[in-house]
Every structure is written in structure tokens, then in C-alpha cells.
C-alpha positions in Angstrom: -6.6 -8.6 5.9 -9.4 -7.4 8.1 -12.3 -5.3 6.8 -10.8 -2.2 8.6 -7.4 -2.7 7.2 -8.8 -3.3 3.7 -10.8 -0.1 3.8 -7.8 1.8 5.2 -5.7 0.5 2.4 -8.3 1.7 -0.1 -8.6 5.1 1.4 -4.9 5.8 2.1 -2.6 3.8 0.0 -4.8 3.3 -3.1 -6.2 6.8 -3.0 -9.9 5.9 -3.7 -11.1 9.2 -2.1 -9.6 10.9 -5.2 -11.8 8.8 -7.4 -14.8 9.6 -5.2 -14.2 13.3 -5.6 -13.6 13.1 -9.4 -16.7 11.0 -10.0 -18.8 13.2 -7.6 -20.0 10.3 -5.6 -22.5 10.9 -2.8 -21.8 9.6 0.8 -24.4 6.9 0.2 -22.7 5.8 -3.1 -19.3 5.8 -1.4 -20.6 3.6 1.4 -22.2 1.1 -1.1 -19.1 1.1 -3.3 -16.8 0.3 -0.4 -19.3 -2.5 0.7 -19.0 -3.9 -2.8 -15.2 -3.9 -2.7 -15.1 -5.5 0.8 -17.6 -8.2 -0.2 -15.6 -8.9 -3.4 -12.3 -9.2 -1.4 -14.0 -11.6 1.0 -15.3 -13.7 -2.0 -11.8 -13.6 -3.5 -10.3 -15.0 -0.3 -13.0 -17.7 0.0 -12.5 -18.7 -3.7 -8.8 -18.9 -3.1 -9.3 -21.2 -0.2 -11.7 -23.4 -2.1 -9.4 -23.6 -5.1 -6.5 -24.6 -2.9 -8.5 -27.3 -1.2 -10.2 -28.7 -4.3 -7.6 -28.1 -7.0 -10.1 -28.1 -9.9 -7.6 -27.3 -12.6 -6.5 -24.1 -14.2 -9.3 -23.7 -16.7 -12.0 -24.1 -14.0 -10.1 -21.8 -11.6 -9.8 -19.1 -14.3 -13.6 -19.4 -15.2 -14.5 -19.0 -11.5 -12.2 -16.0 -11.1 -13.6 -14.4 -14.3 -17.2 -14.9 -13.1 -16.4 -13.3 -9.8 -14.8 -10.3 -11.5 -17.7 -10.0 -13.9 -20.1 -10.0 -10.9 -18.2 -7.2 -9.3 -18.0 -5.1 -12.5 -21.8 -5.5 -13.1 -22.5 -4.3 -9.5 -20.1 -1.4 -9.9 -21.7 -0.4 -13.2 -25.2 -0.5 -11.7 -24.1 1.6 -8.8 -22.0 4.2 -10.6 -23.7 4.4 -14.0 -21.8 4.3 -17.3 -19.9 7.6 -16.8 -18.9 6.8 -13.2 -17.8 3.3 -14.2 -15.7 4.7 -17.0 -14.0 7.0 -14.5 -13.4 4.1 -12.1 -11.7 2.1 -14.9 -9.5 5.2 -15.8 -8.6 5.6 -12.1 -7.7 1.9 -11.7 -5.6 1.8 -14.8 -3.5 4.7 -13.4 -2.8 3.1 -10.0 0.9 2.6 -10.6 1.4 6.2 -11.9 -0.7 7.5 -8.9 1.7 5.9 -6.5 4.7 7.7 -8.0 2.8 11.0 -8.3 1.8 10.8 -4.6 5.4 10.3 -3.6 6.5 13.3 -5.7 3.7 15.5 -4.2 4.5 14.4 -0.7 8.2 15.2 -1.2 7.4 18.9 -1.4 4.1 19.1 0.5 5.4 21.0 3.4 7.4 23.5 1.4 6.5 26.7 -0.6 6.6 24.5 -3.7 3.6 22.3 -2.7 1.6 21.0 -5.7 -1.8 22.4 -6.6 -4.5 19.8 -7.3 -4.4 20.9 -11.0 -0.6 20.2 -11.1 -1.1 16.8 -9.5 -3.7 15.9 -12.1 -1.6 17.2 -14.9 1.5 15.2 -13.8 -0.7 12.1 -13.5 -2.0 12.6 -17.0 1.6 13.0 -18.4 2.6 9.7 -16.8 -0.4 7.9 -18.0 0.0 9.3 -21.5 3.7 8.1 -21.6 3.0 4.6 -20.2 2.5 1.6 -22.4 -1.2 0.7 -22.6 -0.7 -2.9 -21.7 0.4 -2.2 -18.1 -1.8 -3.8 -15.5 -3.4 -2.0 -12.6 -2.5 -4.2 -9.7 -0.2 -2.4 -7.2 0.7 -4.5 -4.2 3.3 -2.0 -2.9 4.9 1.2 -3.9 8.1 -0.6 -5.0 5.9 -2.9 -7.1 4.7 0.2 -8.9 8.3 1.4 -9.4 9.3 -1.9 -10.9 6.4 -1.9 -13.3 6.9 1.8 -14.4 10.7 1.3 -14.8 10.2 -0.4 -18.1 6.8 0.9 -19.1 7.2 4.7 -19.1 8.9 6.8 -21.8 10.9 8.7 -19.2 12.6 11.3 -21.5 9.2 12.3 -22.9 7.5 12.4 -19.5 10.3 14.5 -18.0 10.3 16.9 -20.9 6.6 17.4 -20.6 6.6 17.8 -16.8 9.3 20.4 -16.9 6.9 22.7 -18.8 4.5 23.1 -15.9 6.4 22.1 -12.7 8.5 24.5 -10.7 12.3 23.7 -10.4 11.9 22.1 -7.0 8.9 20.1 -8.1 10.7 18.9 -11.2 13.7 17.8 -9.0 11.3 15.7 -6.9 9.8 14.2 -10.0 13.2 13.5 -11.6 14.3 11.9 -8.4 11.3 9.5 -8.4 12.0 8.8 -12.1 15.5 7.9 -11.0 14.1 5.4 -8.6 12.4 3.7 -11.5 15.6 3.7 -13.4 17.2 1.9 -10.5 14.5 -0.7 -10.6 15.1 -1.1 -14.3 18.7 -2.1 -13.4 17.4 -4.4 -10.7 15.1 -6.1 -13.1 17.9 -6.5 -15.7 20.2 -8.0 -13.0 17.5 -10.3 -11.7 16.7 -11.6 -15.2 20.4 -12.2 -16.0 21.1 -14.0 -12.7 17.8 -15.9 -12.7 16.6 -14.4 -9.5 12.8 -14.2 -9.1 11.7 -10.6 -8.7 8.0 -11.2 -7.9 4.9 -10.6 -10.0 4.3 -7.2 -11.4 
């Protein structure tokens, strides 16, 4: 992935501008943060190529990956400060939920039932609160997120809470996306039963 495509993915699909606003980052901080992320991605690719060529063994490979992640985290902490770094961790933990919320918001964006920013944030909080805490943050595609959430969210509780602050049309959009996750739960069950690889979550 080129530098431009990586940044476009961060800004559009992964919604990092929302984190920038929430954390109150300055333009200079945003630029430095994105430079950190690009440099880390390049290091990750280089490390992957090195590991593939040298095949040092799983323990060594894991140690090198851990060191690379620790280097990135230390640089992020230095740039953002303790509070900003905590907000970054919260944002990254909610990536799967954010994908679903974005789809719900987009479904009614051009209607009279468009979400307010407060409603969007409240719905995201409801999903996060009703998701198992062991769910990882990696979201390679929107369907990857639906697969993960299909078995990780307490959907009856999330739907009941969302209905208290969403309009009927907004709730229908949310329920429809919850239904997509239910479909993926069935796909997961079928794949496991038939021994069909579904891909990493």
C-alpha cells in the first residue's frame, strides 16, 4: 500500500479524524502522528519481508514484532501525552464498533433523520459497552468487523438501549446492521461446521 493510500485509509475508512477532534490535536500534532503511523507501517512491511527471507523462528519473530509495537507506542505517548494516548487506545479498541456505527449513520445521512454527533457518540458507547472486552481492534474490512461483532456483542441489550435515544428510522437502520451481524454469526457457524476457513478476525 502506498503512503497516499495508507493515509487515505486512515482518514476515510478508519475514521482517524474523529480521534483528532476528540483528542483536540493541533495540525502539527496530526501531521506528526500520521508520519509516525506511516513510518510504522513501512517498518512493519520491511520486518515482514525480513522474516519471510530469514525465517528466524516464531519466538524471535514475535520478539521483533513486540519491539516494533513498543517503539510505536512510546513515540505516540511522547507526542500525545498520557491523556491523548489513553484516548487513542479507546479509539482503537472501538474500531469494529465504529465501522458499524458509520454504516448506520450513513444509511440515514441524507434524510430528515440524520444523526447528530451526540447520537453517533452515544450509539458507539452503547456498542462498546455491550461488546466483550477481549475483542481485538484490527479491522481489515467492514465485513471483518461484522464477523467479529456477530459473536461479541450482546445484541438484545444493545438494541434495547439504542431504542431509548434513536428515532424510529434511526433504530430501523441500526437494527438492520445488527441483522447483518446475525447473518455473519450464521456464516461463522456454518464455516466452523463444514471446516471452511473464514479468515482471521
